[in-house]
Backbone as CSV, one residue per row, in Angstrom:
resi,resn,N_x,N_y,N_z,CA_x,CA_y,CA_z,C_x,C_y,C_z
1,MET,20.426,-56.917,11.407,19.101,-57.379,11.080,19.063,-57.812,9.615
2,LYS,18.480,-58.942,9.383,18.428,-59.511,8.044,17.333,-58.839,7.216
3,GLU,17.664,-58.486,5.973,16.694,-57.850,5.082,15.695,-58.879,4.573
4,ILE,14.430,-58.473,4.539,13.376,-59.357,4.050,13.421,-59.367,2.528
5,LYS,13.493,-60.560,1.969,13.555,-60.704,0.518,12.154,-60.975,-0.017
6,ASP,11.421,-59.873,-0.179,10.071,-59.950,-0.719,10.051,-59.335,-2.115
7,ASP,8.879,-59.192,-2.693,8.785,-58.641,-4.043,9.424,-57.257,-4.142
8,LYS,9.212,-56.424,-3.131,9.805,-55.077,-3.153,11.333,-55.145,-3.181
9,PHE,11.904,-56.067,-2.427,13.355,-56.259,-2.425,13.849,-56.574,-3.844
10,TYR,13.187,-57.526,-4.507,13.608,-57.929,-5.852,13.365,-56.824,-6.876
11,LEU,12.295,-56.077,-6.718,12.033,-54.949,-7.620,13.134,-53.898,-7.490
12,ASN,13.545,-53.613,-6.267,14.623,-52.640,-6.068,15.944,-53.131,-6.656
13,LYS,16.216,-54.418,-6.538,17.413,-54.974,-7.171,17.320,-54.837,-8.695
14,MET,16.138,-55.083,-9.241,15.944,-54.942,-10.686,16.217,-53.505,-11.124
15,LEU,15.753,-52.535,-10.334,16.010,-51.126,-10.664,17.500,-50.830,-10.700
16,ILE,18.244,-51.407,-9.779,19.702,-51.211,-9.749,20.324,-51.719,-11.053
17,TYR,19.914,-52.909,-11.488,20.485,-53.479,-12.712,20.043,-52.715,-13.952
18,ILE,18.806,-52.260,-13.980,18.336,-51.459,-15.121,19.160,-50.186,-15.211
19,ASP,19.342,-49.511,-14.073,20.135,-48.273,-14.071,21.573,-48.540,-14.507
20,TYR,22.133,-49.639,-14.043,23.500,-49.975,-14.425,23.596,-50.163,-15.940
21,ILE,22.680,-50.924,-16.499,22.700,-51.182,-17.945,22.579,-49.877,-18.721
22,MET,21.621,-49.057,-18.329,21.396,-47.809,-19.057,22.584,-46.851,-18.927
23,GLU,23.163,-46.768,-17.744,24.333,-45.913,-17.546,25.524,-46.421,-18.361
24,TYR,25.727,-47.716,-18.334,26.842,-48.312,-19.066,26.711,-48.057,-20.564
25,VAL,25.513,-48.229,-21.080,25.278,-48.006,-22.503,25.436,-46.532,-22.844
26,ASN,24.958,-45.645,-21.979,25.136,-44.207,-22.223,26.614,-43.834,-22.254
27,ASN,27.418,-44.422,-21.379,28.863,-44.158,-21.392,29.512,-44.668,-22.677
28,ILE,29.056,-45.793,-23.163,29.578,-46.321,-24.428,29.267,-45.347,-25.557
29,LYS,28.043,-44.838,-25.569,27.634,-43.903,-26.626,28.393,-42.582,-26.539
30,LYS,28.698,-42.136,-25.307,29.470,-40.898,-25.131,30.838,-41.017,-25.791
31,ASP,31.376,-42.219,-25.807,32.674,-42.470,-26.430,32.538,-42.730,-27.931
32,ASN,31.347,-42.436,-28.472,31.053,-42.674,-29.889,31.315,-44.121,-30.296
33,SER,30.987,-45.016,-29.382,31.158,-46.430,-29.645,29.784,-47.089,-29.666
34,ILE,29.757,-48.352,-29.980,28.511,-49.116,-29.987,28.747,-50.465,-29.326
35,LEU,27.647,-51.077,-28.906,27.758,-52.448,-28.412,27.996,-53.357,-29.596
36,LYS,28.949,-54.240,-29.457,29.220,-55.195,-30.533,29.575,-56.541,-29.926
37,PRO,29.382,-57.577,-30.678,29.628,-58.922,-30.145,31.067,-59.114,-29.657
38,ASN,31.165,-59.872,-28.592,32.446,-60.341,-28.068,33.418,-59.243,-27.645
39,ASP,32.888,-58.129,-27.105,33.821,-57.173,-26.513,33.453,-56.962,-25.047
40,GLN,34.323,-56.332,-24.291,34.118,-56.207,-22.853,32.868,-55.413,-22.516
41,ALA,32.581,-54.375,-23.286,31.408,-53.554,-23.001,30.133,-54.371,-23.115
42,SER,29.985,-55.097,-24.201,28.765,-55.891,-24.365,28.714,-57.023,-23.348
43,ASP,29.850,-57.599,-23.010,29.866,-58.652,-21.996,29.372,-58.131,-20.647
44,GLY,29.783,-56.914,-20.284,29.328,-56.319,-19.024,27.834,-56.086,-19.017
45,VAL,27.302,-55.572,-20.114,25.869,-55.318,-20.224,25.101,-56.640,-20.196
46,ILE,25.584,-57.611,-20.914,24.921,-58.921,-20.948,24.904,-59.541,-19.551
47,TYR,26.000,-59.436,-18.837,26.047,-59.971,-17.474,24.972,-59.325,-16.597
48,LYS,24.810,-58.003,-16.709,23.800,-57.310,-15.911,22.389,-57.685,-16.367
49,PHE,22.199,-57.937,-17.661,20.902,-58.430,-18.135,20.580,-59.774,-17.490
50,ILE,21.568,-60.630,-17.404,21.357,-61.946,-16.793,21.017,-61.784,-15.308
51,GLN,21.705,-60.886,-14.623,21.394,-60.638,-13.219,19.986,-60.057,-13.063
52,LEU,19.616,-59.148,-13.959,18.282,-58.560,-13.946,17.226,-59.649,-14.075
53,ARG,17.449,-60.543,-14.989,16.505,-61.635,-15.205,16.438,-62.545,-13.979
54,GLU,17.575,-62.824,-13.361,17.592,-63.684,-12.186,16.798,-63.064,-11.038
55,GLU,16.913,-61.767,-10.851,16.118,-61.093,-9.811,14.635,-61.163,-10.145
56,SER,14.296,-60.976,-11.406,12.884,-61.007,-11.805,12.274,-62.388,-11.592
57,ALA,13.088,-63.432,-11.653,12.593,-64.792,-11.456,12.146,-65.032,-10.013
58,ASN,12.552,-64.162,-9.106,12.187,-64.305,-7.700,10.868,-63.623,-7.343
59,LEU,10.300,-62.875,-8.281,9.024,-62.224,-8.000,7.936,-63.284,-7.844
60,SER,7.045,-63.056,-6.899,6.001,-64.042,-6.622,4.971,-64.082,-7.755
61,GLU,4.364,-65.245,-7.916,3.291,-65.404,-8.920,2.144,-64.447,-8.629
62,GLU,1.821,-64.278,-7.361,0.743,-63.361,-6.978,1.051,-61.941,-7.452
63,PHE,2.284,-61.495,-7.195,2.674,-60.161,-7.630,2.562,-60.035,-9.152
64,LEU,3.116,-60.994,-9.860,3.098,-60.942,-11.324,1.674,-60.964,-11.868
65,ASN,0.808,-61.753,-11.268,-0.586,-61.801,-11.714,-1.301,-60.479,-11.462
66,ASN,-0.898,-59.760,-10.426,-1.501,-58.466,-10.115,-0.898,-57.312,-10.907
67,HIS,0.204,-57.567,-11.605,0.895,-56.530,-12.385,1.224,-57.083,-13.772
68,PRO,0.211,-57.184,-14.638,0.405,-57.841,-15.935,1.464,-57.197,-16.834
69,SER,1.650,-55.885,-16.745,2.671,-55.263,-17.605,4.070,-55.668,-17.152
70,ILE,4.274,-55.780,-15.855,5.568,-56.245,-15.349,5.731,-57.724,-15.687
71,GLN,4.670,-58.492,-15.544,4.712,-59.915,-15.880,5.113,-60.119,-17.343
72,ARG,4.553,-59.331,-18.228,4.883,-59.432,-19.658,6.369,-59.128,-19.885
73,ASN,6.864,-58.090,-19.226,8.278,-57.735,-19.364,9.196,-58.795,-18.777
74,VAL,8.783,-59.424,-17.689,9.576,-60.488,-17.082,9.669,-61.667,-18.044
75,ARG,8.564,-61.989,-18.716,8.591,-63.075,-19.700,9.519,-62.736,-20.865
76,LEU,9.484,-61.481,-21.310,10.395,-61.053,-22.382,11.846,-61.135,-21.929
77,LEU,12.104,-60.713,-20.689,13.456,-60.805,-20.132,13.936,-62.247,-20.103
78,ASN,13.048,-63.141,-19.729,13.405,-64.547,-19.663,13.794,-65.062,-21.051
79,GLY,13.004,-64.720,-22.049,13.325,-65.135,-23.416,14.625,-64.530,-23.905
80,PHE,14.830,-63.250,-23.595,16.053,-62.578,-24.019,17.265,-63.171,-23.307
81,ARG,17.116,-63.451,-22.027,18.200,-64.070,-21.265,18.573,-65.417,-21.859
82,ASN,17.560,-66.190,-22.255,17.839,-67.491,-22.865,18.604,-67.331,-24.172
83,ARG,18.238,-66.334,-24.972,18.975,-66.074,-26.210,20.418,-65.684,-25.911
84,LEU,20.596,-64.800,-24.921,21.949,-64.357,-24.562,22.803,-65.519,-24.076
85,THR,22.200,-66.389,-23.304,22.939,-67.485,-22.691,23.201,-68.623,-23.660
86,HIS,22.211,-68.972,-24.465,22.317,-70.187,-25.273,22.603,-69.943,-26.760
87,ASP,22.410,-68.710,-27.206,22.607,-68.438,-28.634,23.319,-67.094,-28.816
88,TYR,24.299,-66.846,-27.956,24.995,-65.560,-27.874,25.496,-65.057,-29.220
89,ASP,26.075,-65.922,-30.012,26.664,-65.493,-31.280,25.636,-65.024,-32.299
90,ASN,24.374,-65.386,-32.104,23.341,-65.003,-33.056,22.407,-63.915,-32.533
91,VAL,22.798,-63.230,-31.455,21.976,-62.147,-30.913,22.097,-60.936,-31.817
92,SER,20.954,-60.402,-32.207,20.921,-59.198,-33.026,21.174,-57.984,-32.132
93,TYR,22.205,-57.230,-32.438,22.501,-56.063,-31.620,21.542,-54.917,-31.889
94,THR,20.819,-54.945,-32.997,19.743,-53.984,-33.234,18.620,-54.266,-32.242
95,PHE,18.297,-55.536,-32.082,17.277,-55.960,-31.124,17.718,-55.606,-29.708
96,PHE,18.972,-55.812,-29.420,19.571,-55.490,-28.127,19.368,-54.006,-27.813
97,ASP,19.684,-53.141,-28.794,19.503,-51.703,-28.620,18.045,-51.347,-28.380
98,GLU,17.157,-52.003,-29.097,15.728,-51.737,-28.943,15.274,-52.043,-27.508
99,ILE,15.735,-53.120,-26.966,15.388,-53.487,-25.590,15.919,-52.428,-24.622
100,ILE,17.148,-52.000,-24.821,17.763,-51.017,-23.926,17.085,-49.656,-24.066
101,GLU,16.774,-49.262,-25.286,16.217,-47.928,-25.532,14.741,-47.798,-25.174
102,SER,13.955,-48.853,-25.356,12.527,-48.700,-25.105,11.978,-49.629,-24.030
103,ASP,12.370,-50.878,-24.025,11.787,-51.824,-23.066,12.258,-51.579,-21.633
104,LEU,13.548,-51.346,-21.438,14.045,-51.140,-20.075,13.473,-49.883,-19.423
105,PRO,13.429,-48.740,-20.133,12.809,-47.562,-19.500,11.331,-47.782,-19.152
106,ARG,10.632,-48.518,-20.005,9.223,-48.813,-19.741,9.089,-49.712,-18.508
107,LEU,9.930,-50.730,-18.409,9.913,-51.615,-17.249,10.268,-50.835,-15.982
108,LYS,11.262,-49.984,-16.072,11.659,-49.174,-14.917,10.487,-48.316,-14.440
109,LYS,9.798,-47.699,-15.359,8.650,-46.851,-15.016,7.571,-47.662,-14.290
110,GLU,7.290,-48.866,-14.784,6.285,-49.727,-14.162,6.716,-50.155,-12.757
111,ILE,7.979,-50.485,-12.605,8.487,-50.897,-11.284,8.415,-49.730,-10.306
112,LEU,8.804,-48.540,-10.762,8.780,-47.361,-9.878,7.372,-47.065,-9.388
113,LYS,6.377,-47.260,-10.224,4.985,-47.051,-9.798,4.655,-47.959,-8.624
114,VAL,5.063,-49.198,-8.699,4.760,-50.178,-7.653,5.565,-49.902,-6.393
115,VAL,6.847,-49.645,-6.541,7.724,-49.446,-5.390,7.316,-48.196,-4.624
116,LYS,6.925,-47.138,-5.314,6.546,-45.895,-4.645,5.209,-46.004,-3.925
117,ARG,4.357,-46.922,-4.386,3.063,-47.133,-3.735,3.224,-47.798,-2.382
118,ASN,4.228,-48.638,-2.258,4.381,-49.429,-1.016,5.095,-48.663,0.059
């Protein structure tokens, strides 16, 4: 049976990518390392950010209009994805950490509220 690709489907995919990013970054920190430009660790995290953004692009306009906090985060993800894709060498890793440490957990919390309601 084919899975229905609705807003809930895309939200669950987003949760998978958020968890992956956060777990990957936590493992990097456990090794007393940091994300830095042009290494495999940051490339893996950036790839998952791009996938996260791609899933968020599939959310319906109706859903986004009904969930303004998620909509705001999706717009931020889109801007961040564009920076990662088109201006990779000039990405501030301090800004990167800020997104991982505060924005992703906040987005995850908002998504979980919606997914658990349905």
